[in-house]
C-alpha positions in Angstrom: 13.4 19.8 0.5 10.4 21.9 -0.4 8.8 21.9 -3.9 10.9 19.0 -5.1 9.3 16.8 -7.7 8.4 13.2 -6.7 7.0 10.8 -9.3 4.3 8.6 -7.8 3.4 5.6 -10.0 0.0 4.2 -9.2 -0.7 7.6 -7.7 -4.5 7.3 -8.2 -4.7 4.1 -6.3 -5.7 3.6 -2.7 -2.4 4.1 -0.9 -1.0 6.2 -3.8 -3.7 8.8 -3.6 -3.3 9.3 0.2 0.5 9.5 -0.3 0.1 12.2 -3.0 -1.9 14.3 -0.4 0.7 13.7 2.3 3.5 14.7 -0.1 1.9 18.0 -0.9 1.2 18.7 2.8 4.9 18.1 3.4 5.9 20.6 0.7 6.7 18.3 -2.2 5.4 18.4 -5.8 4.0 15.0 -6.7 3.6 13.9 -10.3 1.1 11.0 -10.8 1.5 8.2 -13.2 -1.4 5.8 -13.5 -2.9 3.7 -16.3 -6.3 3.4 -14.4 -6.4 -0.4 -14.9 -7.1 -0.8 -11.2 -8.1 2.7 -10.0 -10.8 5.3 -10.8 -10.5 8.8 -12.3 -12.6 10.0 -9.4 -9.5 9.7 -7.1 -8.0 12.6 -8.9 -11.1 14.7 -8.2 -10.9 13.7 -4.6 -7.2 14.6 -4.3 -7.9 18.0 -6.0 -10.9 18.6 -3.6 -8.6 18.0 -0.6 -5.7 20.1 -1.8 -7.6 22.8 -3.7 -5.7 22.2 -6.9 -5.1 19.6 -9.5 -2.0 17.3 -9.4 -0.4 16.6 -12.8 -1.2 13.1 -14.0 0.2 11.1 -16.9 -2.0 8.3 -18.1 0.6 5.7 -19.1 1.6 2.2 -18.3 4.9 1.7 -16.3 5.9 -1.2 -18.5 6.1 1.2 -21.5 9.7 2.5 -21.4 9.1 5.1 -24.2 6.1 6.6 -22.4 8.1 6.6 -19.1 11.0 8.4 -20.9 8.6 11.1 -22.2 7.3 11.8 -18.6 10.9 12.1 -17.2 11.9 14.3 -20.1 8.8 16.5 -19.9 8.8 16.9 -16.1 12.6 17.3 -15.7 14.3 17.5 -12.3 12.4 14.7 -10.7 14.2 14.0 -7.4 12.7 10.7 -6.5 10.1 8.0 -7.3 7.6 6.2 -5.2 6.6 3.0 -7.0 3.1 1.7 -6.1 1.9 0.6 -9.6 1.2 -3.1 -9.3 -1.6 -5.7 -9.5 -2.5 -7.0 -6.1 -5.3 -9.6 -6.1 -3.9 -12.9 -4.8 -6.6 -15.1 -6.4 -6.2 -13.4 -9.8 -2.4 -13.8 -9.6 -2.9 -17.6 -9.2 -5.1 -17.7 -12.2 -3.1 -15.3 -14.4 0.6 -15.4 -13.2 2.1 -14.0 -16.4 -0.1 -10.9 -16.1 1.3 -10.4 -12.6 5.0 -11.0 -13.5 4.8 -8.8 -16.6 3.2 -5.9 -14.7 4.7 -6.1 -11.3 8.2 -7.2 -12.1 8.4 -5.7 -15.6 7.3 -2.3 -14.5 10.0 -2.1 -11.8 12.8 -3.2 -14.2 11.6 -0.7 -16.8 11.3 2.1 -14.2 14.8 1.4 -12.8 16.3 1.5 -16.3 14.6 4.9 -17.1 15.5 6.3 -13.7 19.2 5.5 -14.4 19.0 7.1 -17.9 17.7 10.4 -16.3 20.0 10.3 -13.3 17.1 9.9 -10.8 18.5 7.8 -8.0 16.0 7.8 -5.1 13.3 5.1 -5.0 10.7 4.1 -2.4 9.3 0.7 -3.3 5.9 -0.5 -2.2 6.5 -4.0 -0.8 4.5 -6.2 1.5 4.5 -8.3 4.6 3.5 -11.2 2.3 7.3 -11.8 1.8 7.4 -13.3 5.4 4.9 -16.0 4.4 3.8 -17.9 7.6 6.4 -16.7 10.1 7.8 -19.0 12.7 8.1 -16.2 15.4 6.1 -13.1 16.1 6.3 -10.1 15.8 8.2 -10.2 12.5 11.4 -8.0 12.2 13.2 -7.0 9.1 15.6 -9.9 9.9 12.7 -12.5 9.9 13.5 -14.9 7.0 11.7 -14.2 3.7 9.9 -17.4 2.8 8.5 -19.0 -0.3 5.6 -16.9 -1.4 2.0 -18.3 -1.2 1.0 -16.8 -4.5 2.4 -15.3 -7.7 1.4 -11.9 -6.3 3.5 -12.4 -3.2 6.3 -13.8 -5.3 6.4 -10.6 -7.4 7.1 -8.6 -4.3 9.8 -11.0 -3.2 11.4 -11.0 -6.7 11.2 -7.1 -6.9 13.0 -6.9 -3.5 15.7 -9.3 -4.9 16.1 -7.2 -8.0 16.7 -4.1 -5.8 19.1 -6.0 -3.7 21.0 -7.3 -6.7 21.2 -3.8 -8.1 22.5 -2.4 -4.9 25.1 -5.2 -4.7 26.2 -4.8 -8.3 28.3 -1.7 -7.6 27.2 -0.4 -11.0 24.2 1.6 -9.8 23.7 4.9 -8.0 20.1 4.1 -7.3 19.2 3.9 -3.6 16.0 2.0 -2.8 13.9 1.9 0.4 11.4 -1.0 0.4 8.5 -0.5 2.8 6.9 -3.8 3.8 3.3 -2.8 4.6 1.0 -4.8 6.8 -2.8 -4.2 6.4 -3.7 -0.7 5.3 -7.3 0.3 6.2 -9.4 3.5 6.5 -9.7 6.6 4.4 -8.7 10.3 4.4 -10.6 12.2 7.2 -12.2 14.4 4.5 -14.0 11.3 3.1 -12.9 12.5 -0.3 -10.6 9.6 -1.1 -10.5 6.0 0.2 -10.3 2.4 -0.8 -12.3 1.9 -3.9 -12.3 -1.8 -4.9 -13.5 -2.7 -8.4 -16.1 -5.4 -8.0 -16.3 -7.7 -5.0 -13.7 -6.5 -2.4 -10.7 -8.8 -1.6 -9.9 -6.9 1.6 -11.8 -7.2 4.9 -12.6 -3.5 5.6 -14.3 -2.6 2.3 -16.3 -5.8 2.7 -17.3 -4.8 6.2 -18.4 -1.3 5.1 -20.3 -2.6 2.1 -22.1 -5.1 4.2 -23.0 -2.4 6.8 -24.3 -0.3 3.9 -26.4 -3.1 2.5 -24.4 -3.6 -0.7 -23.3 -7.0 0.5 -25.7 -9.3 2.2 -23.3 -10.8 4.7 -19.7 -10.9 5.7 -18.0 -14.3 6.1 -15.2 -14.7 8.7 -13.0 -17.4 7.3 -12.1 -19.8 10.1 -12.6 -19.6 13.9 -10.3 -22.4 14.9 -6.9 -20.7 14.6 -4.5 -20.6 17.6 -5.5 -17.0 18.5 -7.4 -15.5 21.4 -10.8 -15.8 19.6 -9.9 -18.3 16.9 -9.8 -15.8 14.0 -6.8 -14.6 12.0 -4.6 -11.8 13.4 -3.4 -8.9 11.3 -1.6 -5.6 11.9 -4.1 -3.0 10.7 -2.5 0.4 9.8 -4.5 3.5 9.0 -3.7 4.5 5.4 -3.0 8.1 6.4 -0.3 6.9 8.7 1.1 4.6 6.0 1.1 7.6 3.5 3.2 9.6 6.0 5.7 6.7 6.2 6.4 7.3 2.5 7.1 10.9 3.0 9.5 10.2 5.8 11.3 7.6 3.5 11.5 10.1 0.7 13.0 12.7 3.1 15.6 10.2 4.3 16.7 9.4 0.7 16.9 13.0 -0.4 18.9 13.9 2.7 21.5 11.2 1.7 20.9 9.2 4.9 19.7 6.0 3.3 21.8 2.9 2.4 21.8 1.6 -1.1 19.0 -0.9 -0.1 16.9 -0.8 3.0 13.9 -2.6 4.3 11.4 -1.3 6.8 8.3 -2.9 8.3 5.4 -0.4 8.3 2.6 -1.4 10.7 1.4 -0.5 14.1 3.3 -3.2 16.0 -0.1 -4.6 17.3 -2.0 -7.6 16.1 -5.8 -7.6 16.1 -8.1 -10.5 15.3 -10.7 -10.3 12.6 -13.5 -10.3 15.2 -11.7 -7.4 17.1 -11.7 -5.5 13.8 -15.4 -6.2 13.3 -16.2 -5.0 16.9 -14.0 -1.9 16.4 -16.1 -1.1 13.3 -19.4 -1.7 15.1 -18.3 0.6 18.0 -16.9 3.4 15.7 -19.9 3.3 13.3 -22.8 2.4 15.5 -23.8 -0.2 13.0 -24.4 -3.9 13.8 -22.7 -6.1 11.3 -24.3 -9.1 9.7 -21.6 -11.7 9.6 -21.2 -15.5 9.9 -18.3 -17.8 10.5 -17.3 -20.0 7.6 -14.5 -22.5 6.9 -10.9 -21.5 6.7 -9.7 -19.9 3.4 -6.8 -21.5 1.6 -3.6 -19.5 1.7 -4.5 -17.3 4.7 -1.7 -16.7 7.1 -3.0 -17.4 10.6 -1.3 -14.5 12.4 1.2 -11.8 11.5 2.1 -8.4 12.9 5.1 -6.2 12.8 8.0 -5.3 15.0 8.3 -1.6 14.1 11.5 -0.9 16.2 13.6 -0.2 13.1 11.1 2.2 11.4 10.8 4.0 14.8 14.5 4.3 15.4 15.9 4.9 11.9 13.0 6.6 10.1 11.6 8.3 13.1 8.1 7.0 12.1 5.3 5.7 14.3 1.6 5.4 13.8 -0.8 7.7 15.6 -4.3 6.4 14.6 -6.3 3.8 16.5 -8.1 0.9 15.0 -11.5 2.5 15.8 -10.4 5.8 14.2 -9.4 3.9 11.0 -12.8 2.1 11.0 -14.7 5.4 11.5 -12.9 7.0 8.5 -13.7 3.9 6.4 -17.4 4.2 7.3 -17.4 7.9 6.6 -15.9 7.2 3.2 -18.5 4.5 2.5 -21.3 6.9 3.4 -19.8 9.6 1.0 -19.9 7.0 -1.8 -23.5 6.2 -1.0 -24.4 9.9 -1.2 -22.8 10.2 -4.7 -25.0 7.5 -6.0 -28.3 9.1 -4.7 
């Protein structure tokens, strides 16, 4: 499958940039689409520094059908698409739901229509464990019921999965879709040349941890210490972003080899749950930094505990994670330090 072109929407984003690197390392030719509304141009420089060459990038919006058509026509012979491009801030989605439905749902519909026009039939879709809501039993499997979403953001992922399922069941489409339900991606590339680059105040735990350790944020707040967990803090399944990137490569390979069903869902996590305090202690151990944090009240909308059963991904994709929580935290800290150096 070497040298086959794979279109990566949102390819300059956090997970997208790491996946672009993983695709090249596996022998593919990624083509990036990104409108840079939620990412930085510097990610392209980081990717180029790791790979020793530039990756083609089209600065367009995925809701723009005409612009998408031009990319497909220009690149030709695209064999598959990995669709990351989406807004992802839960709070913002509550305040601006139409923005989220237009971008997240609209971009998928437009992309599917253009893919069909150009006879590109392989899609890996970036989904989320948010579709499980607050699960009744743990760990969650792919058969765990999808629940009413807690936010418009979460609902866009649910709706997109429904669109892909309806398309598969229609009998009128050749498109095959693999939806990867991520748990909590953390960490950065071992080169410290790409990593999570939140615009403004981070929404995710690990960038807030690293920014607090670096003195950018005064203090980290742990939201709630009275949950039904070993230490009272929320439990998440933290997966190293480099591992997650490799899952996309494996999913692409399965599609191109004709082994995939018309629609498939896979949990992509480690299969282990860690509390927020365990994550903080893992960071402190990996970095040698003592973290300034306090316990605050619970935050509305937080799922108390969720982690993955990864049996299906292991058996059918042949995918399993290799990095530890501490290794992921160390890479996140190295990335933060590299950002600090750039500013000096």
